[in-house]
N, C-alpha and C positions, 0 to 999 in steps of 0.2 A: 788548773788555774781557777782560783776563786776570786771573783770580782766584787768589790764593794762600791756602793754608790752613796755618797753623802749629799743629801738633797734629792728630792724626788718630785720636782716640778715638771713642767711641760717638756723641757729639753731632756731631762734625765729619763722621763718615760719614753720619749721617742727613741732615744739612743738605746735604752735597755730593751725595748721591744724589738728593734732591729737586730741587736746582738743575740737575743734569745732565738729569733727566727733563723739566724745564721749559724747557730750551733753553740753559743756560749750558755751553758746550762746551769752553772753554779754561780748565782748572783744573789747578793743580799743588799738591802737598802735601809737607809735611815733618814728620817726627816724630822726637823724640830717642830713642824706643824702638828696640830692635834691629829691623833691617829686616824680618826674617821675621815680626814681629808686626803690621806694618801695610802693607808694600808690596803683598803679594798682594791685600789688600782694596782698596787704591787702584787697582791695575791692573785688577781685576775691574770697577770702576766706570768705567774709561776715563780715569782721572786720572793725570797724569804725576807722577813722584816726584822731588822735589828732593834735593840733596845737603847743603844747609845752610839755615839761616834767612837768611843773607846772600844766597845765590843766589836764593831764592824772592822775597825783598823787592826785589831789584834788577830782576827781570824782570816784576813784576806791577803792574797798575794799582790793584788793590784787594787788601788783605791782611786776612784774618780771623785773629785770635788766639783759639785754642780750646784753651787749656792748663789749668793749675790756677791758683788765686788766688796760690799761693806762687811760681809761675814767671812770672806775668804781667809784672812789672816787668823781670825779666831778659830775657825774650823781646823786649819793646819796646825795651830798650836795645841788644840785638844787632841788631834789624831796622832801627831808626831811621836809622843812618848810610847805609844802602844803599837807602832808599826813593827811588823815581823822583820827578821833579818833578810836583807836583799829585796824588800818590798819596793814596788813601783808606785809612786804618788803622782797622779796626773791632775793638774789644776786646770779646769776648763773655764774658769770665771773671767769675765771681761774686766781685767785689772790693768793698771798702768805697768810699764816695764819695772819701775822701782818696787811696786808691790809684788810682782812675780819674783823678783830677786830676793825680796825679804822672805817670801814663802819658801823658796829653795833653801835659804839659810836656816830657817826654822826646822825643816825636814832633816837636813844634814847634821845639824847640831844634836838633835835628839836621837837620830839613828844614822850613824855615819855610813852604814852599808846600804842604806836606801838610795834609790835613784829617783830623780825628780824630772818630770816632763811638764814644761810650761806650754799649755795648749791654747792656741788661738782659734776660735770657731769663726770661720770666714763666710758664713751665710746663715739664714734662718734655719734652725734645726728641724722644725716641724715637717716641712715637705720632704726632707732628705733622710731623716732619722739618723742611723749610725753611719750613713754614707755622706753626711755633711762634710764639706771640705775643711780639713784641719791643717794648720801649720804649727809645728812644734819645735821648741829648742830645749836646752837643758841636758844634763848628763844622762837622763833617762829617755831622751827623744828617740834614739834608734831602737831601744828595747820596746818602747811603746809601739813604734811602727812594726817591728818584727812580730809582736804579739797580736796586733789587731788588723793589720793589712790582710792577712789570710781570711778574715771574716767579712771583707768587703769595705773596710774603712779606707777613706781617701786621705792619706797622711803625707805631708811634705815635711821633711826634716831640715831645719836651718842649723848649720854648724856655727859654732862661736858662742859668745856669752849669752846668758839668759836675758831676754828682753827684746830681742829682734822680732820675734813672732808677735809679742804684745804690741810693739810699736806699729807693726803692719796692721794689726786689728784696730788700734786706736785711731790711726789715720783714716782707715775705712769708716769707722764709726763717726769720725768728725764730719765726713762728707754726708753720710746717710742720715745721722741724727740731726746734723745742722740743717739739711734740706727739710727734714721732718718738722723741725721747729719753725722754719720759714713758711712752709705750706700751712701749718696749723695757724700761725699768726695771720697770714694773708687771707686764707679762706674763711676762717672764723669771723674776721672783720667783714669780709664781703657778704657772708651769710646773714649778717644782721640786717642787710638791705636786700636780701634775696638775690645777690649778684654772684654767688660762688660759681654757678655754671658759666656765667659770662666771663669770669676770670679764667676758668679752665679752658674755655673755647679760645680765648685770646692767646693763652700760652701755647695751645696746640697750633694755632695759626702762625705764631712766631717761630715755631720749630716744627715745620710740617713733616719732617722725617722721623720725629720722635713724639710719642703720645705722652706728653707731660701730665695730662689728666690721669692716666693710668698710674703713673709713678706717684703723683700727689695723693690720690685716694688709697693706693697701697700703703704709703707711709702713714697716712691718717689711720688706716685700719690697724696697722701694727701698733701705733700709739694707743689705740683703744684697747688692744689686748694687753699691753705691757707698759702703761704710761710711766709708772714709777721707776721700773727697771731701766727704761730707756733714758730717762732723765739722769739717773746715776751713771749710766755708761757715757753719756756726753760729758758729765762732770769729770769722769776718769780721763777722757780724751783731753779736756782742758788742763787737768793736772799734768798730763804727759807733756804737753807743750811747755808748761812752766819748767819742767825738769830739763828741757832742751834749751832753756834761756829765751823762749819766745813768749810774748804776752798774748794770751788767748782771747783777743778782743771779740772775734766772731763766735768762737766756741763758748765763751762765758755768757754772751748774750743769748745764744741758743739754749744753753743750760738753764738760765733763769726762766726762759719761756717754757721749757719742758717741765721744770719744777712747778711753775704756776698751773700748767695744764694737769699735772699729776695731782695737785691738791684738789682740783675740781673733780677729777676721777675718783679720788679717795672719799670725797664727801657724798657720793651718789649711793642711794640705796638700791637702785636698779640700773644696770649697765645699758647704755644705748645699744640698739640692735645692729647698727652698721656705721660705716664711716660718715655718711651724710647726717645721720642722727647725732653722731658725736660732734660734728661741726655745729649743728643747731644748738646742742647743749652748751658748747663753749661760747657760742654767740649770745645765748641767753644769760650766761654767767659773766658776760663781759670779758671772756678770755681773750678776745681779739684786741 
């Protein structure tokens, strides 16, 4: 089995590293970013570097798409015409159910013999690597499980139409990114008056069996690492609610907050060192 990775960011690196250690030896990667930003990391893991999406798709038995939600359809469209007979295309991106179905249609129209696995990543990848919990649907879900469970991947297959796993992921994101937006707004506002610790202490006192301080600062730290991506993911969650006929009032407000925070993040020349520094930066930028 030859495995191709389209996108070689943090998640792809963590998954590839784990699979390599577990015995998947033939891996090739491609990323649209400048070569000096990803090739040295791929080569350090013993992973070959492809020159294009088409090249990687044409030579691999299994293709993982690990890009952004915004790029997922374009990547599938570029890869699909070059897929091998019987190839397995696994989309790991945080997309709405409708986008997952569209990607499946793109794959099957271009290569009818290909199988499609719509993968929902159900936790942060970095601490788990290739063992991060995955929920998968699509006609390639069982094949995906059969190929990668022996290497230690934790895969749950959902039977039925494509989109169930994505809906599960989106509802999870709605809670976590919604809380993230809420904590960023509240704590950045409090930080302007030096009261963030008082707010966190008050929250912990209100929920004595749960350390909300830890959850709040964890989400702020995750936002510091991936501000733009997390804003997009909450936007996908809001779009998912719309497809269900629900007005995403809370999700849309959270999305706007995360977009505003992401703009501050993108304007910085030096990234804050930790969650508390990030809150101070947002307070100074009137992000609260």
